[in-house]
C-alpha positions in Angstrom: 0.1 -0.1 0.1 3.0 2.3 0.9 4.3 1.9 -2.2 0.5 2.5 -3.9 0.4 5.4 -2.4 4.0 6.8 -3.4 4.0 6.4 -7.1 0.8 8.8 -6.6 2.4 10.8 -5.4 4.9 10.8 -7.4 2.8 10.3 -10.4 1.0 13.5 -9.4 4.3 15.1 -8.5 5.5 14.5 -12.1 1.6 16.2 -13.7 2.0 19.3 -11.6 5.5 19.4 -13.3 4.4 19.2 -16.7 1.5 21.7 -15.9 4.1 24.1 -13.9 6.1 24.3 -16.9 3.5 24.3 -20.0 1.9 27.3 -17.9 5.6 29.1 -17.9 6.0 28.1 -21.8 2.3 30.2 -22.7 3.4 32.3 -20.7 6.7 33.1 -22.1 5.3 32.8 -25.5 2.8 35.6 -24.3 5.0 38.0 -23.1 7.0 37.9 -25.9 4.2 38.8 -28.5 3.2 41.0 -25.6 7.3 42.5 -26.3 7.0 42.2 -29.9 4.1 45.0 -29.9 5.9 47.3 -27.7 7.9 48.3 -30.2 7.7 50.3 -33.6 8.1 47.6 -35.9 10.3 48.5 -38.4 8.7 48.3 -41.2 6.5 50.6 -40.1 6.4 54.2 -42.3 8.5 56.7 -40.2 5.6 58.7 -39.5 4.1 56.4 -37.2 7.0 57.4 -35.4 5.0 61.3 -34.5 2.6 59.5 -32.6 4.2 56.5 -31.5 6.8 59.5 -29.0 3.1 59.1 -27.1 3.7 55.6 -26.5 3.2 54.7 -22.6 0.8 56.0 -20.2 -0.7 59.4 -19.3 -2.2 61.2 -16.6 -4.4 63.5 -18.5 -5.6 67.2 -17.4 -9.4 68.0 -19.3 -10.9 70.5 -19.5 -13.9 71.4 -21.5 -15.9 74.7 -22.6 -19.1 75.7 -20.5 -22.1 77.4 -22.7 -21.9 80.4 -20.6 -17.9 80.7 -22.4 -16.2 79.9 -19.2 -13.9 76.5 -19.2 -15.1 74.0 -16.9 -13.3 72.1 -13.5 -10.5 70.2 -14.4 -11.0 66.2 -14.4 -8.2 64.4 -14.8 -8.4 61.1 -16.3 -5.3 58.4 -17.4 -4.1 57.7 -21.6 -2.4 54.3 -21.8 -0.8 54.0 -26.1 0.9 51.1 -27.3 1.5 49.6 -30.0 -0.4 46.9 -31.9 -0.4 45.1 -35.3 2.3 43.7 -35.4 4.2 47.2 -34.6 2.3 48.5 -37.7 -0.2 50.8 -35.4 -1.1 52.3 -32.1 -4.4 51.6 -29.7 -4.5 53.7 -27.1 -8.0 53.4 -24.8 -8.7 56.9 -22.3 -9.7 55.8 -18.7 -11.7 58.2 -16.4 -11.5 57.9 -12.6 -14.8 57.1 -11.0 -15.8 58.8 -7.1 -14.0 56.0 -5.6 -11.7 56.6 -8.0 -11.6 53.2 -9.7 -10.3 53.1 -13.1 -13.1 52.2 -16.1 -12.1 52.1 -19.7 -14.9 54.4 -21.0 -13.0 54.3 -24.7 -10.2 53.4 -27.3 -9.1 54.4 -30.5 -6.6 52.5 -33.3 -4.5 54.5 -35.2 -2.5 53.6 -38.3 -0.8 55.8 -41.0 -0.9 54.9 -44.8 1.8 55.8 -46.4 0.5 56.5 -49.9 -2.4 58.3 -49.3 0.5 60.1 -46.6 -2.1 60.6 -44.0 -3.3 58.7 -40.4 -6.3 56.8 -40.8 -7.9 56.8 -37.1 -11.2 54.6 -35.5 -13.0 55.6 -31.9 -15.6 54.2 -30.1 -16.2 54.7 -26.7 -18.8 52.9 -24.0 -21.3 55.7 -23.3 -22.5 56.3 -27.3 -21.3 53.2 -28.7 -21.2 54.4 -32.0 -17.8 54.4 -34.1 -16.1 57.8 -35.0 -13.6 57.8 -37.8 -11.2 60.2 -38.9 -8.5 60.8 -41.4 -5.6 63.0 -40.0 -1.8 64.3 -40.8 1.6 65.1 -39.2 1.6 69.5 -40.1 4.9 70.6 -38.1 5.6 68.0 -34.9 1.2 68.2 -34.7 -0.9 65.5 -35.7 -4.2 67.6 -37.0 -8.3 65.0 -37.1 -11.0 65.7 -39.0 -13.6 63.8 -39.2 -16.9 63.8 -37.8 -17.5 62.4 -34.3 -20.5 59.6 -32.9 -23.1 63.0 -32.8 -22.2 63.0 -36.1 -20.7 66.9 -36.1 -17.8 67.8 -37.7 -15.0 68.1 -35.3 -10.8 68.8 -35.4 -8.4 67.6 -32.8 -5.5 68.7 -32.6 -2.5 67.0 -31.0 0.4 69.4 -30.2 3.6 70.6 -28.1 4.5 67.2 -28.1 7.6 66.8 -25.5 9.4 63.8 -24.2 7.2 64.1 -21.2 4.0 66.1 -22.1 1.8 67.5 -25.1 -1.3 69.0 -25.9 -4.6 68.0 -27.4 -7.3 70.2 -27.9 -11.1 69.7 -29.4 -12.6 71.9 -32.6 -16.0 72.7 -33.6 -17.1 75.0 -36.1 -20.3 76.2 -36.8 -19.7 77.5 -40.1 -18.9 74.5 -42.4 -14.9 74.9 -41.5 -14.2 78.6 -41.7 -14.0 78.9 -38.4 -13.6 76.7 -35.3 -14.3 77.3 -31.8 -12.5 75.2 -29.5 -14.3 73.3 -27.3 -12.4 70.8 -25.2 -8.5 71.4 -24.0 -6.1 68.8 -22.7 -2.6 69.0 -21.0 -0.7 64.9 -20.5 2.0 64.7 -18.9 3.9 61.4 -18.8 3.2 59.0 -16.2 5.7 56.1 -17.2 
């Protein structure tokens, strides 16, 4: 009986060892895939690097224009940027904090540069309106200017500018006269967390 127990115990240990080794191998493969997406692919269009500078986690201070022309009190969010599609494109998640300081992902963007058209193609979807908003964008003198229609159908323009290693600015503008003039309605200043 003792020998039978020892065989069972050693068999269990062997199974446990095989299972642990398989899990470690899976984790290493997963980490390796994650790592391959953590860098810009050398074959990606070089224009991708302008937004590639934003890879990482940012603390974003957002203010919104009130109807009376004043600016709202700042609200803070996190903005997480990372490469996807084998380092050829960028995804970013907008993460707000609720009243209990719990993180909630509110929306995500996917951005890819098309060198044949010399412009970005971008798509945003958020959990609030659950509709897709698409944009094209161009790199202009260190800024990225997005043009498109938001989920409510309004023609808007978003601009990334003052892009430095550890901070950048973003603004959203609305037009009320078919693009002849623009009004800033949202401002974001982001500071790198890591």
